[in-house]
C-alpha positions in Angstrom: -15.9 -12.9 10.4 -15.3 -11.8 6.8 -11.6 -11.8 7.3 -11.9 -15.3 8.7 -13.5 -16.6 5.5 -11.1 -14.6 3.2 -8.0 -15.9 5.0 -9.3 -19.5 4.9 -10.2 -19.2 1.3 -6.6 -18.2 0.4 -5.2 -21.4 1.9 -8.1 -23.7 0.8 -7.9 -22.6 -2.9 -4.1 -22.7 -2.9 -4.2 -26.3 -1.4 -6.7 -27.5 -4.0 -4.8 -26.0 -6.9 -1.5 -27.4 -5.7 -3.1 -30.9 -5.2 -4.5 -30.8 -8.8 -1.1 -29.8 -10.1 0.6 -32.7 -8.2 -2.0 -35.3 -9.2 -2.8 -34.4 -12.8 0.5 -32.6 -13.9 2.9 -34.6 -11.7 4.3 -31.2 -10.5 6.4 -32.2 -7.5 7.7 -28.7 -7.0 4.3 -27.1 -6.1 4.1 -28.0 -2.4 7.7 -27.1 -1.6 7.0 -23.8 -3.4 3.9 -23.2 -1.1 5.9 -23.9 2.0 8.7 -21.6 0.9 6.1 -18.9 0.2 4.7 -19.5 3.7 8.0 -18.9 5.5 9.1 -16.1 3.1 5.9 -14.1 3.6 5.9 -14.7 7.4 9.4 -13.1 7.4 8.1 -10.3 5.1 5.2 -9.6 7.4 7.5 -9.3 10.4 9.9 -7.1 8.4 7.1 -4.8 7.2 5.7 -4.4 10.7 9.1 -3.7 12.3 10.0 -1.4 9.3 6.9 0.6 10.2 8.1 1.0 13.8 10.5 3.9 12.9 7.9 5.8 10.9 5.1 5.1 13.4 7.4 6.3 16.3 8.2 9.5 14.4 4.7 10.4 13.2 2.7 9.5 16.2 5.2 11.5 18.3 4.7 14.5 16.0 0.9 14.0 16.1 1.0 14.2 19.9 2.7 17.5 19.6 0.1 18.6 17.2 -2.7 17.6 19.6 -1.2 19.4 22.5 -0.6 22.5 20.4 -4.2 22.5 19.2 -3.3 22.1 15.5 -5.3 18.8 15.1 -8.4 20.6 16.4 -7.8 23.5 13.9 -7.6 21.0 11.0 -10.7 19.2 12.3 -12.7 22.5 12.3 -11.4 23.4 8.8 -12.7 20.1 7.2 -15.7 19.6 9.5 -18.3 21.0 7.0 -17.4 18.5 4.4 -16.3 15.5 6.5 -19.3 15.7 8.7 -21.5 14.8 5.7 -19.4 11.7 4.8 -18.5 10.9 8.4 -21.8 11.8 10.2 -20.9 9.6 13.3 -17.9 11.7 14.1 -18.8 14.6 16.4 -18.2 18.1 15.1 -14.5 19.3 15.4 -13.4 15.9 16.8 -9.6 15.3 16.4 -10.3 12.2 14.2 -11.3 14.6 11.4 -7.9 16.2 11.5 -6.1 12.8 11.5 -8.1 11.6 8.5 -7.3 14.8 6.6 -3.6 14.4 7.3 -3.7 10.8 6.1 -5.6 11.6 2.9 -3.1 14.5 2.3 -0.1 12.2 2.8 -1.6 9.6 0.4 -2.3 12.2 -2.3 1.3 13.4 -2.1 2.6 9.8 -2.3 4.2 10.0 1.1 4.0 6.3 2.0 6.2 6.5 5.1 3.9 9.2 6.5 0.6 7.9 5.2 0.4 4.6 7.1 1.3 6.0 10.5 -1.2 8.8 10.1 -3.8 6.3 8.9 -3.2 4.1 12.0 -3.5 7.1 14.2 -6.8 8.0 12.5 -8.1 4.5 13.1 -7.2 4.6 16.8 -9.0 7.9 17.1 -12.1 6.4 15.4 -11.9 3.4 17.7 -12.4 5.8 20.7 -15.8 6.7 19.2 -16.8 3.2 18.3 -19.5 1.7 20.6 -18.7 -1.8 19.5 -15.0 -2.3 19.8 -14.8 -5.5 17.8 -17.0 -4.3 14.9 -16.1 -1.8 12.2 -18.1 1.5 12.5 -19.5 3.3 9.5 -16.8 5.9 9.7 -14.1 3.3 9.7 -15.5 1.7 6.6 -15.8 5.0 4.7 -12.2 6.0 5.8 -10.8 2.6 4.8 -12.5 2.3 1.4 -11.4 5.8 0.3 -8.0 4.9 1.6 -7.7 1.7 -0.3 -8.8 3.5 -3.5 -5.3 4.9 -3.5 -5.9 8.6 -4.0 -2.4 9.6 -5.1 -2.0 12.8 -7.3 1.8 12.6 -7.5 2.9 9.0 -8.4 6.6 9.7 -7.8 7.6 6.1 -7.2 5.9 4.8 -10.4 7.7 7.5 -12.4 10.9 6.6 -10.8 10.6 2.9 -11.7 9.7 3.9 -15.3 12.9 6.0 -15.4 15.0 3.0 -14.1 13.4 0.8 -16.8 14.6 3.1 -19.5 11.3 4.9 -20.4 11.7 7.7 -22.9 9.3 9.9 -20.9 8.8 8.4 -17.4 6.1 11.0 -16.6 3.8 10.0 -19.6 1.6 8.1 -17.2 1.2 11.1 -14.9 -2.1 12.4 -16.2 -3.9 9.1 -16.8 -2.8 7.9 -13.3 -4.3 11.0 -11.7 -7.6 10.5 -13.6 -7.6 6.8 -12.7 -7.0 7.4 -9.0 -9.6 10.1 -9.0 -12.2 7.7 -10.4 -11.3 5.1 -7.8 -11.6 7.5 -4.9 -14.9 9.0 -6.1 -16.4 5.6 -6.8 -15.3 4.5 -3.2 -17.0 7.6 -1.7 -20.2 7.0 -3.7 -20.4 3.2 -3.1 -20.1 3.6 0.7 -22.4 6.6 0.7 -25.1 4.5 -1.0 -24.4 1.6 1.3 -24.8 3.8 4.4 -27.7 5.8 2.8 -25.9 9.1 3.1 -27.2 12.2 1.3 -24.4 13.7 -0.6 -26.6 16.1 -2.6 -25.7 19.1 -0.4 -23.9 22.3 -1.5 -21.0 21.7 0.9 -20.4 18.2 -0.5 -20.5 18.9 -4.2 -18.9 22.3 -3.7 -15.9 20.6 -2.0 -15.7 18.0 -4.7 -15.8 20.7 -7.4 -13.1 22.7 -5.6 -10.9 19.6 -5.4 -11.5 18.9 -9.0 -10.6 22.5 -9.9 -7.4 22.3 -7.9 -6.6 19.0 -9.6 -7.2 20.5 -13.0 -4.9 23.5 -12.1 -2.2 21.1 -11.1 -2.6 19.1 -14.3 -2.4 22.3 -16.3 0.8 23.3 -14.5 2.5 19.9 -15.0 1.3 19.8 -18.6 3.4 22.8 -19.5 6.4 21.7 -17.4 9.3 20.2 -19.3 9.0 16.4 -19.3 12.4 15.9 -17.6 11.4 18.1 -14.7 8.1 16.6 -13.7 9.5 13.8 -11.5 12.0 16.2 -9.9 9.4 18.9 -9.1 7.0 16.3 -7.7 9.7 14.9 -5.4 10.8 18.4 -4.3 7.2 19.5 -3.6 6.4 16.4 -1.6 9.6 16.8 0.5 9.0 20.5 1.1 5.4 19.8 2.2 6.4 17.0 4.5 9.2 19.0 6.2 6.9 22.1 6.4 4.3 20.0 8.3 7.0 18.9 10.8 8.2 22.5 11.3 4.6 23.7 11.6 3.9 21.2 14.4 7.1 22.0 16.3 6.7 25.7 15.9 3.1 25.6 17.1 4.1 23.6 20.1 6.8 26.1 21.0 4.4 29.0 20.6 1.8 27.3 22.8 4.5 26.6 25.4 4.2 22.8 24.9 7.1 20.6 26.1 7.6 19.4 22.5 10.2 16.8 23.5 8.1 15.1 26.2 5.0 15.2 24.0 7.0 13.6 21.2 8.3 10.8 23.5 4.7 10.1 24.7 3.4 9.7 21.2 6.5 7.8 20.0 6.0 5.2 22.7 2.5 4.6 21.4 3.9 4.3 17.9 6.3 1.5 18.9 3.5 -0.4 20.7 1.3 -0.1 17.6 4.1 -1.5 15.4 4.5 -4.6 17.6 0.7 -5.1 17.8 0.2 -5.3 14.0 2.9 -8.0 13.5 0.4 -11.0 13.8 -2.1 -9.3 11.5 0.5 -8.4 8.8 2.0 -11.9 9.0 -1.4 -13.6 8.7 -2.5 -11.6 5.7 0.8 -11.7 3.8 1.2 -15.5 4.3 -2.3 -16.2 3.0 -1.7 -14.0 -0.1 1.8 -15.5 -0.7 0.4 -19.1 -0.6 -2.4 -18.2 -3.0 0.0 -16.6 -5.4 2.6 -19.4 -5.2 -0.1 -22.0 -6.0 -0.7 -20.4 -9.4 -4.2 -19.1 -8.5 -3.5 -15.6 -9.7 -2.2 -17.0 -13.1 -5.4 -19.0 -13.5 -7.6 -16.0 -13.0 -5.5 -14.0 -15.6 -5.7 -16.9 -18.1 -9.4 -17.1 -17.6 -9.9 -13.4 -18.3 -7.6 -13.7 -21.4 -9.8 -16.6 -22.6 -12.9 -14.6 -22.2 -11.5 -11.5 -23.9 -10.3 -13.6 -26.9 -13.7 -15.3 -27.3 -15.5 -11.9 -27.0 -13.4 -10.5 -29.8 -11.7 -7.9 -27.6 -8.3 -6.5 -27.9 -5.9 -8.5 -25.6 -3.0 -6.0 -25.4 -4.0 -5.3 -21.8 -3.6 -8.9 -20.6 0.1 -8.7 -19.7 -0.7 -5.8 -17.4 -3.6 -7.7 -15.7 -1.5 -9.7 -13.1 -0.4 -6.4 -11.6 -4.0 -5.2 -11.3 -5.1 -8.5 -9.8 -2.2 -8.5 -7.3 -2.6 -4.9 -6.2 -5.6 -5.4 -3.9 -3.6 -8.1 -2.1 0.0 -7.0 -2.0 1.7 -3.7 -2.8 5.2 -5.1 -3.0 3.9 -8.0 -5.1 2.1 -5.7 -7.5 5.3 -3.5 -7.7 7.4 -6.5 -8.5 5.0 -7.6 -11.3 5.0 -4.0 -12.7 8.8 -4.0 -12.9 8.8 -7.5 -14.4 6.2 -6.5 -17.1 8.3 -3.4 -18.1 11.4 -5.6 -18.3 9.7 -8.2 -20.4 7.7 -6.0 -22.8 9.6 -2.7 -22.5 8.8 0.4 -20.5 7.4 2.2 -23.6 5.3 -0.7 -24.8 1.5 -0.5 -24.3 1.7 -3.2 -21.6 4.5 -1.3 -19.9 2.5 1.9 -19.8 -0.8 0.3 -18.9 0.8 -1.6 -16.0 2.1 1.7 -14.5 -1.3 3.4 -14.9 -2.9 0.4 -13.0 -0.2 0.7 -10.3 -1.0 4.4 -9.8 -4.8 4.0 -9.8 -5.4 1.5 -7.0 -4.1 0.4 -3.6 -3.8 -2.7 -1.4 -7.2 -3.4 0.0 -6.7 -6.6 1.9 -3.3 -5.7 3.4 -4.6 -2.3 4.5 -7.7 -3.8 6.0 -5.7 -6.4 7.9 -3.2 -3.8 9.1 -5.6 -1.0 10.1 -8.3 -3.1 11.7 -5.6 -5.3 13.3 -4.0 -2.3 15.0 -7.3 -1.6 16.9 -8.5 -5.2 17.4 -11.5 -5.0 15.1 -12.6 -8.4 13.9 -16.0 -7.9 12.3 -15.2 -5.7 9.2 -18.8 -5.9 7.8 -18.8 -4.9 4.1 -15.4 -3.2 4.0 -13.8 -5.9 1.9 -16.7 -6.1 -0.5 -16.8 -2.3 -1.1 -13.0 -2.2 -1.4 -12.9 -5.0 -4.0 -15.6 -3.3 -6.1 -13.6 0.0 -6.0 -10.5 -1.9 -7.0 -12.2 -3.5 -10.0 -13.5 -0.1 -11.0 -10.0 1.4 -10.7 -8.4 -1.4 -12.7 -11.1 -1.1 -15.5 -10.7 2.7 -15.5 -6.9 2.3 -15.7 -7.1 0.0 -18.7 -9.6 2.3 -20.4 -7.3 5.3 -19.8 -4.3 3.3 -21.1 -6.2 2.7 -24.4 -7.3 6.3 -24.5 -3.9 7.9 -24.0 -1.5 5.3 -25.5 
């Protein structure tokens, strides 16, 4: 029901804005632009879904090998003490815990091609436990909100775009981005925990959080003393080594357990292709709504309104050029990426706006697209408070990113 209102709102607001532009500004281009955006984003939604088919086929095939070899259960038992506190509806040692861990790990390493298939696999596993198949469960909401917080500790793609834009030190956004995404993820965990009345004041919970914070601090310390020109290279190599190591681990475990790895892979791969086809309508619907809203000028009006408020409040307005990326990020990853690149081209990669926009890009993720994609893949229509919690986390992440940009740059 929430998605129903959100999707309608995109079109209704876009239509009203376009009508006002036509009547009061005599802008005869606005409605053709909206129609072009409709068809363009419909094509984009189809391409994104089909583009996921290869990755879904690969990773769901590998996950099936991992299940048959018992690795998923091993992972589930390893994270059960902590995950059972934040996912109390998931039975102890259930495979869903292992899938969630793999998805979070892929996100943290910036492995986009692996993260989405693993996330979809986790959602399918959670749906098996869901008593109301058309309604989001508490575990699904917790998983999705943390997911949309964009917990990425190695922002390889952002650093690569900064290098292409001619930044003197492409990795200068590394530390503030990690802090920003950490704030987003922690706020997502706390907001949903409060909503679901979970008690997080248990040794295993804050012990795990402290352990993660310690590991993060150690990584920051290592990269701090690494030569600037090597940070992006080391990050990319580490990510690739981890990814290939996981693949080899699954295949090796399968062979040791005498699993027919080829047949297991084919079984899972077939599910991956079916899932890719199933999500096409949901991806098209969400991207078309977002595209129409953006083409109408709605995003620009919000940005202008915030700029007006900042000016009249006597605040520094250097962050305003980076704001469109932050406002676009909850709706569209590619759209936010395009605005980030555009901002760096216009103001310079080493300008305050150029750095701030990259910290924003590294601190949040695409809430509405992820909600539409993940829930659409399992047929959930009643998403409850997922969107509300996700948007709150996005706003916290954007505000934290802007604050960090002022603090560091």
